[in-house]
Backbone as XML, in Angstrom:
<?xml version="1.0"?>
<chain id="A" units="angstrom">
  <residue number="1" name="MET">
    <atom name="N" x="29.533" y="92.592" z="182.983"/>
    <atom name="CA" x="28.881" y="92.353" z="184.257"/>
    <atom name="C" x="29.920" y="91.986" z="185.311"/>
  </residue>
  <residue number="2" name="SER">
    <atom name="N" x="29.643" y="92.364" z="186.479"/>
    <atom name="CA" x="30.576" y="92.049" z="187.552"/>
    <atom name="C" x="30.353" y="90.632" z="188.048"/>
  </residue>
  <residue number="3" name="SER">
    <atom name="N" x="31.333" y="90.091" z="188.724"/>
    <atom name="CA" x="31.219" y="88.723" z="189.232"/>
    <atom name="C" x="30.197" y="88.621" z="190.363"/>
  </residue>
  <residue number="4" name="LYS">
    <atom name="N" x="29.771" y="89.765" z="190.906"/>
    <atom name="CA" x="28.765" y="89.742" z="191.965"/>
    <atom name="C" x="27.425" y="89.243" z="191.443"/>
  </residue>
  <residue number="5" name="ASN">
    <atom name="N" x="27.179" y="89.372" z="190.146"/>
    <atom name="CA" x="25.924" y="88.948" z="189.557"/>
    <atom name="C" x="25.961" y="87.507" z="189.068"/>
  </residue>
  <residue number="6" name="GLN">
    <atom name="N" x="27.083" y="86.819" z="189.224"/>
    <atom name="CA" x="27.228" y="85.447" z="188.772"/>
    <atom name="C" x="26.936" y="84.485" z="189.922"/>
  </residue>
  <residue number="7" name="PHE">
    <atom name="N" x="26.028" y="83.551" z="189.678"/>
    <atom name="CA" x="25.678" y="82.554" z="190.680"/>
    <atom name="C" x="25.676" y="81.183" z="190.025"/>
  </residue>
  <residue number="8" name="LYS">
    <atom name="N" x="25.541" y="80.152" z="190.828"/>
    <atom name="CA" x="25.496" y="78.803" z="190.272"/>
    <atom name="C" x="24.526" y="77.952" z="191.084"/>
  </residue>
  <residue number="9" name="THR">
    <atom name="N" x="23.991" y="76.960" z="190.397"/>
    <atom name="CA" x="23.163" y="75.945" z="191.015"/>
    <atom name="C" x="23.574" y="74.619" z="190.400"/>
  </residue>
  <residue number="10" name="TYR">
    <atom name="N" x="23.146" y="73.535" z="190.971"/>
    <atom name="CA" x="23.552" y="72.220" z="190.489"/>
    <atom name="C" x="22.338" y="71.384" z="190.135"/>
  </residue>
  <residue number="11" name="TYR">
    <atom name="N" x="22.493" y="70.617" z="189.069"/>
    <atom name="CA" x="21.542" y="69.557" z="188.747"/>
    <atom name="C" x="22.374" y="68.282" z="188.660"/>
  </residue>
  <residue number="12" name="GLY">
    <atom name="N" x="22.278" y="67.456" z="189.677"/>
    <atom name="CA" x="23.165" y="66.296" z="189.767"/>
    <atom name="C" x="24.585" y="66.789" z="189.946"/>
  </residue>
  <residue number="13" name="SER">
    <atom name="N" x="25.478" y="66.312" z="189.091"/>
    <atom name="CA" x="26.872" y="66.766" z="189.166"/>
    <atom name="C" x="27.155" y="67.902" z="188.182"/>
  </residue>
  <residue number="14" name="ASN">
    <atom name="N" x="26.127" y="68.391" z="187.504"/>
    <atom name="CA" x="26.288" y="69.448" z="186.507"/>
    <atom name="C" x="26.079" y="70.821" z="187.132"/>
  </residue>
  <residue number="15" name="LYS">
    <atom name="N" x="27.062" y="71.669" z="186.955"/>
    <atom name="CA" x="26.992" y="73.031" z="187.480"/>
    <atom name="C" x="26.335" y="73.922" z="186.435"/>
  </residue>
  <residue number="16" name="LEU">
    <atom name="N" x="25.331" y="74.675" z="186.849"/>
    <atom name="CA" x="24.656" y="75.623" z="185.973"/>
    <atom name="C" x="24.945" y="77.029" z="186.480"/>
  </residue>
  <residue number="17" name="LYS">
    <atom name="N" x="25.660" y="77.806" z="185.686"/>
    <atom name="CA" x="25.972" y="79.179" z="186.066"/>
    <atom name="C" x="24.925" y="80.103" z="185.459"/>
  </residue>
  <residue number="18" name="TYR">
    <atom name="N" x="24.495" y="81.073" z="186.243"/>
    <atom name="CA" x="23.537" y="82.037" z="185.725"/>
    <atom name="C" x="23.897" y="83.439" z="186.180"/>
  </residue>
  <residue number="19" name="THR">
    <atom name="N" x="23.456" y="84.407" z="185.399"/>
    <atom name="CA" x="23.687" y="85.814" z="185.682"/>
    <atom name="C" x="22.389" y="86.416" z="186.196"/>
  </residue>
  <residue number="20" name="LEU">
    <atom name="N" x="22.469" y="87.158" z="187.255"/>
    <atom name="CA" x="21.301" y="87.782" z="187.863"/>
    <atom name="C" x="21.151" y="89.217" z="187.375"/>
  </residue>
  <residue number="21" name="VAL">
    <atom name="N" x="19.945" y="89.545" z="186.909"/>
    <atom name="CA" x="19.636" y="90.891" z="186.437"/>
    <atom name="C" x="18.385" y="91.354" z="187.176"/>
  </residue>
  <residue number="22" name="PHE">
    <atom name="N" x="18.490" y="92.493" z="187.848"/>
    <atom name="CA" x="17.327" y="93.060" z="188.525"/>
    <atom name="C" x="16.575" y="93.974" z="187.556"/>
  </residue>
  <residue number="23" name="THR">
    <atom name="N" x="15.251" y="93.791" z="187.499"/>
    <atom name="CA" x="14.404" y="94.561" z="186.591"/>
    <atom name="C" x="13.134" y="95.008" z="187.308"/>
  </residue>
  <residue number="24" name="LYS">
    <atom name="N" x="12.224" y="95.594" z="186.565"/>
    <atom name="CA" x="10.944" y="96.027" z="187.121"/>
    <atom name="C" x="9.885" y="94.921" z="187.059"/>
  </residue>
  <residue number="25" name="ARG">
    <atom name="N" x="10.308" y="93.696" z="186.826"/>
    <atom name="CA" x="9.382" y="92.559" z="186.757"/>
    <atom name="C" x="8.690" y="92.359" z="188.096"/>
  </residue>
  <residue number="26" name="LYS">
    <atom name="N" x="7.623" y="91.558" z="188.069"/>
    <atom name="CA" x="6.929" y="91.228" z="189.309"/>
    <atom name="C" x="7.235" y="89.813" z="189.775"/>
  </residue>
  <residue number="27" name="ASN">
    <atom name="N" x="7.932" y="89.034" z="188.945"/>
    <atom name="CA" x="8.251" y="87.664" z="189.323"/>
    <atom name="C" x="9.661" y="87.292" z="188.854"/>
  </residue>
  <residue number="28" name="ILE">
    <atom name="N" x="10.141" y="86.157" z="189.322"/>
    <atom name="CA" x="11.482" y="85.675" z="188.969"/>
    <atom name="C" x="11.361" y="84.778" z="187.738"/>
  </residue>
  <residue number="29" name="VAL">
    <atom name="N" x="12.187" y="85.061" z="186.731"/>
    <atom name="CA" x="12.154" y="84.296" z="185.482"/>
    <atom name="C" x="13.583" y="83.926" z="185.099"/>
  </residue>
  <residue number="30" name="PHE">
    <atom name="N" x="13.746" y="82.699" z="184.612"/>
    <atom name="CA" x="15.035" y="82.251" z="184.097"/>
    <atom name="C" x="14.911" y="82.077" z="182.593"/>
  </residue>
  <residue number="31" name="LYS">
    <atom name="N" x="15.899" y="82.594" z="181.850"/>
    <atom name="CA" x="15.912" y="82.447" z="180.401"/>
    <atom name="C" x="17.221" y="81.797" z="179.991"/>
  </residue>
  <residue number="32" name="THR">
    <atom name="N" x="17.121" y="80.849" z="179.068"/>
    <atom name="CA" x="18.318" y="80.203" z="178.529"/>
    <atom name="C" x="18.504" y="80.660" z="177.086"/>
  </residue>
  <residue number="33" name="TYR">
    <atom name="N" x="19.747" y="80.704" z="176.675"/>
    <atom name="CA" x="20.086" y="81.169" z="175.340"/>
    <atom name="C" x="20.865" y="80.076" z="174.612"/>
  </residue>
  <residue number="34" name="PRO">
    <atom name="N" x="20.855" y="80.099" z="173.262"/>
    <atom name="CA" x="21.555" y="79.059" z="172.502"/>
    <atom name="C" x="23.044" y="78.953" z="172.801"/>
  </residue>
  <residue number="35" name="THR">
    <atom name="N" x="23.636" y="79.983" z="173.352"/>
    <atom name="CA" x="25.061" y="79.940" z="173.690"/>
    <atom name="C" x="25.317" y="79.160" z="174.978"/>
  </residue>
  <residue number="36" name="GLY">
    <atom name="N" x="24.236" y="78.730" z="175.664"/>
    <atom name="CA" x="24.378" y="78.029" z="176.933"/>
    <atom name="C" x="24.289" y="78.962" z="178.124"/>
  </residue>
  <residue number="37" name="GLU">
    <atom name="N" x="24.137" y="80.239" z="177.841"/>
    <atom name="CA" x="24.052" y="81.238" z="178.903"/>
    <atom name="C" x="22.670" y="81.190" z="179.550"/>
  </residue>
  <residue number="38" name="ILE">
    <atom name="N" x="22.642" y="81.385" z="180.864"/>
    <atom name="CA" x="21.388" y="81.444" z="181.612"/>
    <atom name="C" x="21.349" y="82.781" z="182.333"/>
  </residue>
  <residue number="39" name="LYS">
    <atom name="N" x="20.198" y="83.472" z="182.219"/>
    <atom name="CA" x="20.010" y="84.732" z="182.934"/>
    <atom name="C" x="18.778" y="84.617" z="183.813"/>
  </residue>
  <residue number="40" name="ALA">
    <atom name="N" x="18.899" y="85.138" z="185.020"/>
    <atom name="CA" x="17.775" y="85.204" z="185.946"/>
    <atom name="C" x="17.339" y="86.658" z="186.032"/>
  </residue>
  <residue number="41" name="PHE">
    <atom name="N" x="16.064" y="86.911" z="185.782"/>
    <atom name="CA" x="15.501" y="88.252" z="185.886"/>
    <atom name="C" x="14.613" y="88.273" z="187.122"/>
  </residue>
  <residue number="42" name="ALA">
    <atom name="N" x="14.866" y="89.216" z="188.008"/>
    <atom name="CA" x="14.137" y="89.288" z="189.276"/>
    <atom name="C" x="13.770" y="90.737" z="189.581"/>
  </residue>
  <residue number="43" name="PRO">
    <atom name="N" x="12.704" y="90.929" z="190.368"/>
    <atom name="CA" x="12.329" y="92.298" z="190.750"/>
    <atom name="C" x="13.387" y="92.928" z="191.655"/>
  </residue>
  <residue number="44" name="TYR">
    <atom name="N" x="13.478" y="94.242" z="191.586"/>
    <atom name="CA" x="14.381" y="94.962" z="192.479"/>
    <atom name="C" x="14.026" y="94.637" z="193.930"/>
  </residue>
  <residue number="45" name="GLY">
    <atom name="N" x="15.032" y="94.459" z="194.767"/>
    <atom name="CA" x="14.809" y="94.214" z="196.183"/>
    <atom name="C" x="14.530" y="92.776" z="196.562"/>
  </residue>
  <residue number="46" name="THR">
    <atom name="N" x="14.554" y="91.858" z="195.604"/>
    <atom name="CA" x="14.325" y="90.447" z="195.913"/>
    <atom name="C" x="15.536" y="89.886" z="196.657"/>
  </residue>
  <residue number="47" name="ALA">
    <atom name="N" x="15.281" y="89.135" z="197.715"/>
    <atom name="CA" x="16.367" y="88.544" z="198.501"/>
    <atom name="C" x="17.111" y="87.496" z="197.673"/>
  </residue>
  <residue number="48" name="LEU">
    <atom name="N" x="18.436" y="87.479" z="197.803"/>
    <atom name="CA" x="19.241" y="86.516" z="197.049"/>
    <atom name="C" x="18.907" y="85.080" z="197.430"/>
  </residue>
  <residue number="49" name="THR">
    <atom name="N" x="18.550" y="84.847" z="198.688"/>
    <atom name="CA" x="18.198" y="83.479" z="199.093"/>
    <atom name="C" x="16.944" y="83.008" z="198.371"/>
  </residue>
  <residue number="50" name="LEU">
    <atom name="N" x="16.007" y="83.894" z="198.139"/>
    <atom name="CA" x="14.789" y="83.533" z="197.407"/>
    <atom name="C" x="15.115" y="83.182" z="195.961"/>
  </residue>
  <residue number="51" name="ILE">
    <atom name="N" x="16.006" y="83.943" z="195.346"/>
    <atom name="CA" x="16.400" y="83.677" z="193.961"/>
    <atom name="C" x="17.165" y="82.361" z="193.875"/>
  </residue>
  <residue number="52" name="ARG">
    <atom name="N" x="18.056" y="82.117" z="194.818"/>
    <atom name="CA" x="18.817" y="80.860" z="194.817"/>
    <atom name="C" x="17.916" y="79.659" z="195.046"/>
  </residue>
  <residue number="53" name="ASN">
    <atom name="N" x="16.941" y="79.794" z="195.934"/>
    <atom name="CA" x="15.989" y="78.698" z="196.153"/>
    <atom name="C" x="15.192" y="78.410" z="194.890"/>
  </residue>
  <residue number="54" name="ARG">
    <atom name="N" x="14.794" y="79.461" z="194.197"/>
    <atom name="CA" x="14.054" y="79.280" z="192.941"/>
    <atom name="C" x="14.927" y="78.613" z="191.891"/>
  </residue>
  <residue number="55" name="ALA">
    <atom name="N" x="16.207" y="78.987" z="191.842"/>
    <atom name="CA" x="17.145" y="78.367" z="190.897"/>
    <atom name="C" x="17.306" y="76.882" z="191.201"/>
  </residue>
  <residue number="56" name="ASP">
    <atom name="N" x="17.355" y="76.524" z="192.481"/>
    <atom name="CA" x="17.460" y="75.115" z="192.852"/>
    <atom name="C" x="16.223" y="74.342" z="192.413"/>
  </residue>
  <residue number="57" name="LEU">
    <atom name="N" x="15.051" y="74.958" z="192.556"/>
    <atom name="CA" x="13.814" y="74.301" z="192.132"/>
    <atom name="C" x="13.741" y="74.146" z="190.617"/>
  </residue>
  <residue number="58" name="GLU">
    <atom name="N" x="14.273" y="75.112" z="189.896"/>
    <atom name="CA" x="14.214" y="75.114" z="188.433"/>
    <atom name="C" x="15.418" y="74.432" z="187.777"/>
  </residue>
  <residue number="59" name="SER">
    <atom name="N" x="16.329" y="73.892" z="188.561"/>
    <atom name="CA" x="17.588" y="73.382" z="187.999"/>
    <atom name="C" x="17.370" y="72.285" z="186.957"/>
  </residue>
  <residue number="60" name="GLU">
    <atom name="N" x="16.425" y="71.399" z="187.165"/>
    <atom name="CA" x="16.180" y="70.340" z="186.181"/>
    <atom name="C" x="15.712" y="70.936" z="184.854"/>
  </residue>
  <residue number="61" name="ASN">
    <atom name="N" x="14.777" y="71.863" z="184.905"/>
    <atom name="CA" x="14.288" y="72.503" z="183.676"/>
    <atom name="C" x="15.381" y="73.305" z="182.992"/>
  </residue>
  <residue number="62" name="LEU">
    <atom name="N" x="16.188" y="74.002" z="183.760"/>
    <atom name="CA" x="17.288" y="74.777" z="183.180"/>
    <atom name="C" x="18.285" y="73.867" z="182.482"/>
  </residue>
  <residue number="63" name="PHE">
    <atom name="N" x="18.623" y="72.741" z="183.124"/>
    <atom name="CA" x="19.560" y="71.801" z="182.524"/>
    <atom name="C" x="18.997" y="71.257" z="181.208"/>
  </residue>
  <residue number="64" name="ARG">
    <atom name="N" x="17.721" y="70.912" z="181.200"/>
    <atom name="CA" x="17.107" y="70.386" z="179.979"/>
    <atom name="C" x="17.107" y="71.414" z="178.866"/>
  </residue>
  <residue number="65" name="GLN">
    <atom name="N" x="16.825" y="72.662" z="179.186"/>
    <atom name="CA" x="16.812" y="73.700" z="178.162"/>
    <atom name="C" x="18.197" y="73.950" z="177.590"/>
  </residue>
  <residue number="66" name="VAL">
    <atom name="N" x="19.205" y="73.989" z="178.445"/>
    <atom name="CA" x="20.582" y="74.192" z="177.967"/>
    <atom name="C" x="21.011" y="73.007" z="177.104"/>
  </residue>
  <residue number="67" name="PHE">
    <atom name="N" x="20.679" y="71.805" z="177.532"/>
    <atom name="CA" x="21.024" y="70.610" z="176.764"/>
    <atom name="C" x="20.297" y="70.611" z="175.422"/>
  </residue>
  <residue number="68" name="PHE">
    <atom name="N" x="19.031" y="71.016" z="175.413"/>
    <atom name="CA" x="18.248" y="71.099" z="174.186"/>
    <atom name="C" x="18.869" y="72.093" z="173.215"/>
  </residue>
  <residue number="69" name="HIS">
    <atom name="N" x="19.280" y="73.258" z="173.711"/>
    <atom name="CA" x="19.959" y="74.238" z="172.860"/>
    <atom name="C" x="21.244" y="73.655" z="172.291"/>
  </residue>
  <residue number="70" name="MET">
    <atom name="N" x="21.964" y="72.902" z="173.101"/>
    <atom name="CA" x="23.217" y="72.304" z="172.648"/>
    <atom name="C" x="22.965" y="71.290" z="171.532"/>
  </residue>
  <residue number="71" name="LEU">
    <atom name="N" x="21.871" y="70.529" z="171.639"/>
    <atom name="CA" x="21.553" y="69.550" z="170.600"/>
    <atom name="C" x="21.115" y="70.222" z="169.305"/>
  </residue>
  <residue number="72" name="LEU">
    <atom name="N" x="20.341" y="71.285" z="169.411"/>
    <atom name="CA" x="19.855" y="71.968" z="168.215"/>
    <atom name="C" x="20.939" y="72.766" z="167.513"/>
  </residue>
  <residue number="73" name="ASN">
    <atom name="N" x="21.811" y="73.389" z="168.285"/>
    <atom name="CA" x="22.831" y="74.243" z="167.707"/>
    <atom name="C" x="24.148" y="74.010" z="168.435"/>
  </residue>
  <residue number="74" name="PRO">
    <atom name="N" x="24.845" y="72.908" z="168.109"/>
    <atom name="CA" x="26.066" y="72.596" z="168.859"/>
    <atom name="C" x="27.247" y="73.499" z="168.523"/>
  </residue>
  <residue number="75" name="TYR">
    <atom name="N" x="27.128" y="74.294" z="167.460"/>
    <atom name="CA" x="28.230" y="75.170" z="167.069"/>
    <atom name="C" x="27.848" y="76.618" z="167.308"/>
  </residue>
  <residue number="76" name="VAL">
    <atom name="N" x="28.612" y="77.290" z="168.132"/>
    <atom name="CA" x="28.439" y="78.717" z="168.353"/>
    <atom name="C" x="29.783" y="79.361" z="168.063"/>
  </residue>
  <residue number="77" name="ASN">
    <atom name="N" x="29.772" y="80.341" z="167.170"/>
    <atom name="CA" x="31.012" y="81.005" z="166.743"/>
    <atom name="C" x="32.036" y="79.993" z="166.229"/>
  </residue>
  <residue number="78" name="LYS">
    <atom name="N" x="31.547" y="78.990" z="165.501"/>
    <atom name="CA" x="32.363" y="77.948" z="164.880"/>
    <atom name="C" x="33.122" y="77.096" z="165.885"/>
  </residue>
  <residue number="79" name="LYS">
    <atom name="N" x="32.649" y="77.061" z="167.129"/>
    <atom name="CA" x="33.254" y="76.213" z="168.144"/>
    <atom name="C" x="32.201" y="75.259" z="168.662"/>
  </residue>
  <residue number="80" name="PHE">
    <atom name="N" x="32.580" y="74.008" z="168.840"/>
    <atom name="CA" x="31.652" y="72.997" z="169.351"/>
    <atom name="C" x="31.494" y="73.176" z="170.850"/>
  </residue>
  <residue number="81" name="ILE">
    <atom name="N" x="30.257" y="73.199" z="171.317"/>
    <atom name="CA" x="29.982" y="73.437" z="172.724"/>
    <atom name="C" x="29.745" y="72.111" z="173.439"/>
  </residue>
  <residue number="82" name="ILE">
    <atom name="N" x="30.441" y="71.882" z="174.515"/>
    <atom name="CA" x="30.151" y="70.771" z="175.433"/>
    <atom name="C" x="30.112" y="71.384" z="176.824"/>
  </residue>
  <residue number="83" name="THR">
    <atom name="N" x="28.957" y="71.257" z="177.483"/>
    <atom name="CA" x="28.831" y="71.844" z="178.809"/>
    <atom name="C" x="29.035" y="70.779" z="179.877"/>
  </residue>
  <residue number="84" name="ASN">
    <atom name="N" x="29.978" y="70.992" z="180.737"/>
    <atom name="CA" x="30.274" y="70.092" z="181.865"/>
    <atom name="C" x="30.387" y="68.651" z="181.404"/>
  </residue>
  <residue number="85" name="ASN">
    <atom name="N" x="29.746" y="67.739" z="182.091"/>
    <atom name="CA" x="29.811" y="66.320" z="181.722"/>
    <atom name="C" x="28.427" y="65.830" z="181.332"/>
  </residue>
  <residue number="86" name="THR">
    <atom name="N" x="27.816" y="66.496" z="180.350"/>
    <atom name="CA" x="26.462" y="66.156" z="179.938"/>
    <atom name="C" x="26.412" y="64.988" z="178.980"/>
  </residue>
  <residue number="87" name="ILE">
    <atom name="N" x="27.530" y="64.673" z="178.337"/>
    <atom name="CA" x="27.522" y="63.589" z="177.359"/>
    <atom name="C" x="28.222" y="62.371" z="177.938"/>
  </residue>
</chain>
């Protein structure tokens, strides 16, 4: 993916990076993965400001989901994951 699809939002002092993917969806959805990766799926033609505003609104939930994944599976590819200053 190109760096043009990489965005970030903040929850407190924690930076949450997410990748934007345009699809045929009708709404904006954020998905978190056990690796700590966050993807935003949005309909084609959605304004970036709308997606960023939604990311700001969802930042607390995104942070909790990433932290939850880290607690359940702290080892990915035999490496211990620590995201930002969460601990």
